[in-house]
C-alpha positions, 0 to 999 in steps of 0.5 A: 179037723173040720170037714169042708162043706164042699166035700160033705156035699160032694159025698151027699151027691154021690150017694144020691141024696141031694134030689129029694127028701120025703117027697119034696124036690129041691131042684136047681135053676136052669143056670145051675144056681139055687132055684126060687122056693117052691110052694105046696099045700100042707093042710087046712085049718079048722076055719078053712084057711089053707096053709102052704109049705115053702121048700128052699135049698142053698149051699147044702142046707134045706129048709121047709117053712109054713105060712102058719106061724112062719114055722120051720117045719124042717131043717135038713143038714148033712152029717160028716158022711153027707147023709141028710137028716131033719134036725128040727122037731115038729109035726107032719100035720097042720092039725098038730101045729094048731093044737100044739103048745110047744111053739115048735119052729115058730116065729114068736111075737109080739114079745118072746119069752115071759112078762110077769103077770102079763102086765107092763106100764109104758108112758104112765099107762098099764097094759094087761096082756093075754095070760097063758103061762100061769099068771104070766104072759108067754111068747105073745099070749094065747094067740101070738105070732106063732098062730097067725097066718103070714103073707109069704113072698119068695125070692132068689137074688145075690143074697141067696134064696129065701122068704119074706114073711109079713104080718100086721098085728092090730092095735090091742091084739093080745093086749099090746098097744099100737098097730105093729107091721112086721117083716121077717126074712129067712135067707139061705146063703150060698154057703148054707147059712140060715139068716133071720132078719126081723123088722117092725114099725108101730104107730103107738109106743109098744114093746117088741121082742121077736125070736124063732123057737126052733127045737134042735137035735143035730143027731136028727129028729126023733133020734133021742136026747140032746144031752150028749150035744156039746154047747159053748156060750160066750156068756159070763152071766145069766138071769136067775128066775123065781118059781114062775121063771120070771127073772129076779133082776139079778145078773148072776155070774155063771162061774162055779155053777152049772150055767157055765158054758164058756168052755164047751161041755155036754148039755147033760154034764151038769143038768142033774146038779142039785142047783135050785135054779135047775130044780125050779126049771127042771133043767135049763130054761134061762136067759144068758147075758151075752158078753158081746151085748147089743151089736150092730151086726151079728156076732158069734156067741154059741156053738152046738155040736153033735159028736156022733154025726159031726153036725155043728151049728154056730150062731151069731146075733145082734141081740144081747141075750139067748134063752137056752131051753133044754126041752124040759117039758117034753113028756112023751105025749107028742109025736114027730114026723119020724113017728117017734115020741118026744121025751124030756131033752129030745130037743133044745132051743137057743132063742136070741132075744132081749131079756125076759120081762124087760118091760118090768125090769128097768136095769134090763135093755129096753124093748120099747119101740116108738113111732118113727123108729124101726125095730131090727134084729138079726140072727145067723146060723152057720152049719158044718160037719166035722 
């Protein structure tokens, strides 16, 4: 039986845990509703640019976001007893984010995931992109949206409490054509859902695939691996890859393979299976083809649950795919805010997206955006504890 969110939050309040976490206050407004997000200095980049951290809370969910990279620096949720933990991996200094290559919590663009050889042809013209993953381009190149400063505007209205983040990507940035004007809205709703709405417009034909790269561990950041998490995915097919993790173009059935999560199972149940795709990626790092396809409104496709804490996350999206990455390349050299190092499998990502290398795969859903059109994508994360 699922514990009601109201009961969980009442327990948290009784335990005195709703006022502050790690020195950051989450106050309510004077009328008892959610307050506007608060802003504080988080650090300074090497060039002197100040990076701010925004803190917001609503419906029992707490979020901290940086102006650098639109990074989710922490996501705090109560367990079945009302005890809060940060369930996202990250760092506690600007310097670590600036030096990092893991994309912890970041907004990803212009193009989430990989493009083969960092090259694509559009309207007869070939564009060479920044190459930063072997011979391929990954997550927008060496200086993607995860490394950019975003303009941030807070709000609190009938939709909830949140942040509007804006960035203008210049024509030719990382090799992409067209000036792209991007708007991303993070909203915490009254029920505690975390909603992300993406929008973009261009003045030249280009390709766009925006996503968020938060690493989740519902037991708590620094608590160990996620192999005991239960994951369900409404996806009957996935896109196998070559040795460079570029899709081959095949839409393979998950039935009878370790990639079948249609009935929820633990992440670790089949991750050590001698399947060539798992061997190549050192675990899961693949795109699942969602049965629902592209939808006008977000539709549920994934449920992730930590049995120990009871924390559960349900994800809905308008996108046709999701990249499930099981943290295969975390190697113990990175340290999180908890003071504990991150090792293989200590967090996982569920990145809603169009398929990797779509610009070079005619059979995949198109990622082309043309002048006069608006790119739109939405993903909603719902939380509970049971």
